[in-house]
C-alpha positions in Angstrom: -9.2 -15.8 -11.1 -10.3 -12.3 -10.1 -8.3 -9.8 -8.0 -9.2 -6.4 -6.7 -6.5 -4.0 -5.5 -7.4 -0.5 -4.2 -6.6 2.0 -1.5 -5.3 5.4 -0.6 -1.7 4.1 -0.7 -1.4 4.0 -4.5 2.4 3.4 -4.3 1.9 0.0 -2.6 -1.1 -1.0 -4.6 0.8 -0.4 -7.8 3.7 -2.4 -6.4 1.4 -5.3 -5.8 -0.1 -5.0 -9.2 3.4 -5.1 -10.7 4.3 -8.1 -8.6 1.2 -10.0 -9.8 1.9 -9.1 -13.4 5.5 -10.2 -13.2 4.7 -13.4 -11.5 2.1 -14.3 -14.1 4.3 -13.4 -17.1 7.3 -15.2 -15.7 5.3 -18.4 -15.2 3.4 -18.0 -18.5 5.7 -16.4 -21.1 3.4 -17.2 -24.0 0.2 -16.0 -22.4 -2.0 -13.2 -23.6 -1.6 -9.9 -21.8 -4.2 -7.1 -22.1 -4.2 -3.8 -20.2 -7.1 -1.3 -20.0 -6.7 2.0 -18.2 -10.0 3.8 -18.0 -8.4 7.1 -16.9 -7.2 7.2 -20.6 -9.8 8.0 -23.2 -8.8 5.3 -25.6 -9.9 2.4 -23.4 -13.2 0.7 -24.3 -15.2 -1.9 -22.4 -15.9 -3.9 -25.6 -12.2 -4.6 -25.9 -12.2 -6.2 -22.5 -14.8 -8.8 -23.5 -13.0 -9.4 -26.8 -9.8 -10.2 -24.8 -11.8 -12.5 -22.5 -13.2 -14.4 -25.5 -10.2 -14.5 -27.9 -8.2 -17.6 -28.3 -4.4 -17.5 -28.1 -2.2 -19.1 -30.8 0.2 -20.8 -28.3 -1.5 -20.5 -24.9 -5.0 -20.4 -23.5 -3.8 -18.5 -20.4 -4.7 -14.8 -20.2 -4.0 -11.8 -17.9 -6.3 -8.8 -18.1 -5.5 -5.7 -16.1 -8.3 -3.1 -15.7 -7.3 0.1 -14.1 -9.5 2.9 -12.7 -12.8 1.7 -14.2 -14.8 2.6 -11.1 -13.0 5.9 -10.7 -13.4 7.0 -14.3 -16.6 5.7 -15.7 -20.2 7.0 -15.1 -22.3 4.8 -12.8 -24.7 3.7 -15.6 -21.8 2.6 -17.8 -20.3 0.7 -14.8 -23.6 -1.1 -14.4 -23.7 -2.2 -18.0 -20.2 -3.6 -17.9 -20.9 -5.3 -14.5 -23.9 -7.1 -16.0 -21.7 -8.5 -18.8 -19.1 -9.7 -16.2 -21.8 -11.4 -14.2 -22.8 -13.3 -17.3 -19.4 -14.9 -17.4 -19.8 -16.9 -14.2 -16.5 -18.8 -14.4 -14.2 -15.7 -14.1 -13.7 -15.8 -10.4 -12.6 -19.5 -10.4 -11.1 -19.9 -14.0 -7.4 -20.7 -13.5 -6.7 -19.9 -17.2 -8.0 -16.4 -17.0 -6.7 -13.9 -14.5 -8.4 -10.5 -14.3 -7.0 -7.8 -12.0 -9.0 -4.7 -11.2 -6.9 -1.9 -9.9 -8.2 1.4 -8.5 -6.1 4.4 -7.5 -7.6 5.4 -4.3 -10.8 4.2 -2.5 -13.8 3.9 -4.7 -17.3 4.6 -3.4 -18.2 1.5 -1.4 -21.9 1.8 -2.2 -21.4 1.3 -5.9 -22.5 -1.9 -7.4 -19.2 -2.6 -9.1 -17.3 -2.2 -5.8 -19.8 -4.5 -4.0 -19.4 -7.1 -6.7 -15.6 -7.1 -6.6 -15.5 -6.9 -2.8 -17.7 -10.0 -2.5 -16.3 -12.1 -5.4 -12.7 -11.2 -5.9 -9.5 -11.8 -4.0 -9.2 -8.3 -2.6 -6.6 -6.2 -0.9 -6.9 -2.6 0.4 -3.8 -0.5 0.8 -4.1 2.0 3.6 -1.3 4.5 4.4 1.4 3.1 6.7 1.7 4.4 10.2 5.1 5.3 11.7 5.9 1.8 12.7 4.9 0.5 9.2 7.0 3.2 7.5 10.0 2.2 9.6 9.6 -1.4 8.5 9.1 -0.4 4.9 12.3 1.7 4.9 14.3 -1.1 6.5 13.1 -3.6 4.0 13.7 -1.2 1.1 17.3 -0.6 2.2 18.0 -4.3 2.6 16.7 -4.9 -0.9 18.2 -1.9 -2.7 21.0 -0.5 -0.5 22.1 -3.1 2.0 25.3 -1.3 2.9 23.4 1.7 4.3 21.5 2.1 7.6 19.7 4.7 9.8 20.0 5.6 13.4 16.5 5.7 15.2 16.8 9.5 15.4 17.7 10.0 11.7 14.9 7.6 10.7 12.4 9.5 12.7 13.6 12.8 11.1 13.3 11.4 7.6 9.7 10.2 8.2 8.8 13.6 9.6 10.0 15.3 6.4 8.3 12.9 4.0 5.4 11.6 6.0 3.7 8.5 4.4 4.2 9.6 0.8 6.1 6.5 -0.4 6.8 8.1 -3.8 8.6 11.0 -2.1 10.1 8.7 0.5 11.6 6.3 -2.1 13.1 9.3 -4.0 14.7 10.7 -0.8 16.0 7.3 0.3 17.6 6.7 -3.1 19.2 10.1 -2.9 20.5 9.6 0.7 21.8 6.0 0.0 23.5 7.0 -3.2 25.2 9.9 -1.4 26.3 7.8 1.6 27.2 4.6 -0.2 28.0 2.8 3.0 27.5 3.4 6.7 24.9 5.1 8.8 22.9 8.0 7.5 22.9 10.9 10.0 20.6 13.8 10.7 23.2 16.0 9.1 23.0 14.0 5.9 19.2 14.4 5.9 19.4 18.2 6.5 21.9 18.5 3.7 20.0 16.5 1.1 16.3 16.6 1.8 16.0 20.2 0.9 13.9 21.8 3.6 14.2 25.0 1.7 12.4 23.5 -1.3 9.7 22.2 1.0 9.3 25.7 2.4 8.9 27.1 -1.2 6.4 24.4 -2.0 4.5 25.3 1.1 4.4 29.0 0.0 3.5 28.0 -3.6 0.5 26.0 -2.5 -0.6 28.8 -0.2 -0.3 31.3 -3.0 -2.3 29.0 -5.3 -5.1 28.4 -2.8 -5.4 32.2 -2.3 -5.5 32.6 -6.1 -2.3 34.6 -6.2 -1.3 33.6 -9.7 1.7 35.9 -10.0 3.4 34.6 -6.8 2.6 30.9 -7.5 4.2 31.2 -11.0 7.2 33.0 -9.6 7.8 30.4 -6.9 7.5 27.6 -9.4 9.9 29.1 -11.9 12.4 30.1 -9.2 12.9 26.4 -8.4 13.0 25.4 -12.1 15.7 28.0 -12.8 17.7 26.5 -9.9 17.6 23.2 -11.8 15.0 21.4 -9.8 13.3 18.4 -11.5 9.7 19.4 -12.3 8.5 15.9 -11.6 10.0 16.2 -8.1 8.3 19.5 -7.6 5.0 18.1 -8.7 5.4 15.2 -6.3 6.0 17.7 -3.5 2.9 19.7 -4.5 0.7 16.6 -4.5 2.3 15.5 -1.2 1.5 18.9 0.5 -2.1 18.9 -0.8 -2.6 15.3 0.4 -1.4 16.3 3.9 -3.7 19.4 3.9 -6.6 17.2 2.8 -6.1 14.7 5.6 -5.8 17.3 8.3 -8.7 19.4 6.9 -10.9 16.3 6.9 -10.0 15.5 10.5 -10.7 19.1 11.5 -14.0 19.2 9.7 -15.1 16.1 11.6 -14.5 18.0 14.9 -10.9 16.8 15.7 -8.8 19.9 16.4 -6.3 18.3 18.7 -2.9 17.9 16.9 -2.1 14.6 18.8 -5.4 13.1 18.0 -5.1 14.2 14.4 -1.7 12.5 14.2 -3.3 9.2 15.4 -6.2 9.6 13.0 -4.2 10.5 9.9 -0.9 8.7 10.5 0.9 11.9 9.9 3.9 13.0 12.0 3.0 15.6 14.7 5.7 17.9 13.2 3.9 17.9 9.8 0.5 18.6 11.5 1.8 21.5 13.6 3.4 23.1 10.5 0.3 22.6 8.3 -2.6 23.5 10.6 -2.2 27.3 10.2 -2.6 26.9 6.4 -6.1 25.6 6.8 -7.7 28.7 8.3 -8.6 30.2 4.9 -9.2 27.1 2.7 -12.3 24.9 2.4 -12.1 21.1 2.2 -13.8 21.3 -1.2 -11.2 23.8 -2.5 -8.4 21.4 -1.4 -10.1 18.4 -3.1 -10.5 20.3 -6.4 -6.9 21.4 -6.3 -5.6 17.9 -5.5 -7.6 16.5 -8.5 -6.1 19.1 -10.8 -2.6 18.1 -9.8 -3.3 14.4 -10.1 -4.5 15.0 -13.7 -1.2 16.8 -14.5 0.7 13.8 -13.0 -1.2 11.3 -15.2 -0.9 13.4 -18.4 2.8 14.2 -17.9 3.8 10.6 -16.9 2.0 9.1 -20.0 3.8 11.6 -22.2 0.6 13.3 -23.4 1.8 16.8 -22.5 4.8 18.7 -21.2 4.8 18.9 -17.4 6.0 22.5 -17.2 3.3 23.6 -19.7 0.7 21.7 -17.7 1.8 23.4 -14.4 1.8 26.8 -16.0 -1.6 26.5 -17.5 -3.0 25.3 -14.2 -1.5 28.2 -12.2 -2.9 30.7 -14.7 -6.3 29.0 -14.8 -6.9 28.8 -11.0 
């Protein structure tokens, strides 16, 4: 069987990938499991085909997870791997072999590998949730993880305005709020106390300093928060969140949409976030924002895989830009 998971909402696509993996391993405890992440340099396509062809000692069932192949490999290399896949004509229907392709983000849809997977695989695209979708997601998350805690409509709207559709950030803040409240209704005062609008303001300033190439100020703002005891991974998630917001708004503006209400409909962002972010776009190009976003994503990957220290990575980036 062949699955293809992709989309701009990486949080939910990874949740789906995790659910498929857990379901397979629970039902096939002796099966072979192979994982290839092509965003890491030590993944090789030849190992994929070895895994497909190898015979298990106790089970013939296999799960092969292939991550970021389209995102990371040159097009010519993709074509070579694709031709090998096409030669194994039974993969899409073979019940003993499950292959899951997972891409962080939306690959270029004109590429041969995307067209192949889109046509042959069981596919699912994960787009960012709108306000209604976010409310449902929050409600389901609380029922599952913190059933004794609830939100009023006003406080729920306020939380979404602060976190937008960044589910990594939203999950972090929900856990913080629910752990603090323990039981009962989370109020607007609880959110104001714990969501740290002051940190968001500092993050806003740091990104602005970074985009204007003010190395001294960006480094000072980063280390001010670190000295206050803020988690560097939390700060990194905030930097990525703010850049993602700016990218969405900038893309809308570049396409001719300058009306905040229409931008809100197009991007799924809360109007409060758009009004606050629009002034930041006057001096930054869309290309500059994309470059910066990619740099922070690289840091996120390197730090979370333990390949380098997150603070050192952030320092080097701020000095380099």
